C-alpha positions in Angstrom: 20.0 -1.0 1.1 16.7 -1.9 2.6 16.7 -5.4 4.4 13.1 -5.7 4.3 11.3 -4.4 1.4 7.8 -5.6 2.1 8.1 -3.9 5.5 9.2 -0.7 3.6 6.2 -1.0 1.3 3.8 -1.1 4.0 5.3 1.8 5.8 5.5 3.9 2.9 1.6 3.2 2.4 1.0 3.9 6.3 3.0 7.1 6.1 1.0 8.3 3.3 -2.2 7.5 4.7 -1.6 9.2 8.1 -0.2 12.3 6.1 -3.6 11.9 3.8 -1.6 11.9 0.7 -3.4 11.0 -2.4 -0.6 9.1 -4.2 2.4 7.3 -2.9 5.3 6.1 -5.1 7.2 2.8 -4.2 10.0 0.9 -5.8 8.7 -2.2 -7.7 9.3 -5.8 -7.4 7.3 -9.0 -8.2 5.7 -9.4 -4.7 5.0 -5.7 -4.0 3.0 -5.8 -7.6 1.0 -8.8 -6.5 0.4 -7.3 -3.2 -0.8 -4.2 -5.0 -3.1 -6.1 -7.2 -4.7 -7.8 -4.2 -5.2 -4.5 -2.4 -7.0 -3.1 -5.5 -9.0 -6.2 -5.8 -10.2 -5.9 -2.1 -11.0 -2.3 -2.5 -8.5 -0.9 -0.2 -6.7 1.3 -2.9 -8.4 3.5 -5.6 -5.9 2.7 -8.4 -2.3 1.7 -9.3 0.2 2.1 -12.0 3.3 0.1 -12.7 6.2 2.3 -14.3 8.8 0.3 -15.9 11.0 3.2 -17.5 13.7 3.3 -15.0 15.2 0.3 -13.3 14.0 -1.4 -10.8 10.7 0.5 -11.8 7.9 2.1 -9.4 4.6 1.6 -8.5 2.3 4.5 -8.0 -0.7 3.9 -5.8 -3.8 6.2 -5.5 -5.1 5.8 -1.9 -8.6 5.5 -1.3 -10.6 7.7 1.0 -14.4 8.4 2.0 -15.6 11.2 -0.1 -17.6 13.0 2.7 -15.5 12.1 6.1 -11.9 11.8 4.4 -11.3 8.7 6.3 -8.8 6.2 4.6 -10.2 2.7 3.3 -6.7 1.3 5.1 -7.2 1.5 8.9 -4.3 -1.0 9.7 -1.3 -2.4 7.9 0.7 -4.7 10.0 3.7 -7.1 9.0 3.2 -10.6 10.3 6.2 -12.3 9.1 9.8 -10.7 8.9 13.1 -11.9 7.5 14.1 -12.6 11.2 11.1 -14.4 12.2 9.0 -16.2 9.3 5.5 -16.9 10.4 4.1 -20.0 8.6 0.6 -21.6 9.3 -1.1 -24.8 8.1 -4.3 -24.8 6.3 -6.2 -25.4 9.5 -4.8 -22.6 11.3 -5.2 -19.8 8.9 -5.7 -16.3 10.4 -9.0 -14.3 10.6 -8.4 -10.6 10.5 -11.3 -8.6 12.4 -13.5 -11.9 12.1 -13.4 -11.7 8.4 -13.8 -8.0 7.8 -9.8 -7.5 7.0 -7.6 -9.7 4.8 -4.2 -11.3 5.7 -2.0 -11.6 2.5 -0.4 -15.2 2.3 2.5 -16.3 0.2 1.6 -19.9 -0.6 2.9 -22.6 -3.0 0.3 -21.4 -5.6 1.2 -17.7 -5.3 0.2 -14.7 -3.2 -3.4 -14.6 -2.2 -5.8 -13.8 0.5 -6.4 -15.7 3.6 -9.9 -16.6 2.4 -8.6 -17.7 -0.9 -6.2 -19.8 0.9 -9.0 -21.2 3.2 -11.0 -22.3 0.0 -7.9 -24.0 -1.6 -7.1 -25.7 1.7 -3.5 -24.6 1.6 -1.3 -22.9 4.0 2.0 -20.7 3.7 3.7 -17.6 5.0 1.5 -14.8 6.4 3.0 -11.7 4.9 0.6 -9.1 6.5 -2.8 -8.1 7.8 -4.8 -5.4 6.3 -8.2 -3.8 7.7 
């Protein structure tokens, strides 16, 4: 049993990037699917596929690398809030990752979104992780 599935998700992606894998397979959940969609929209991953044949289902993520230098699009993936210590921020205290070059994934009352979207909507929430 895994006590922190989001940390497991981030660690699997981080390990696959360090090993220069092209595809990583992760057990699925609703929040992991939303995180994957956001990573795809922001250009950190190449593609993704949700497979629902078996329970709980899996997410296959194609990682993105530079075609010439083979450097990953994901430099740093860091968990901000954990089950033992939740990190909540108000609308005025939203974090900026690499001065706006990276993103912070936030869980808000209006769903999972980036720090920039939360800033535009003027809402706070729980900081899930930082991606740069």
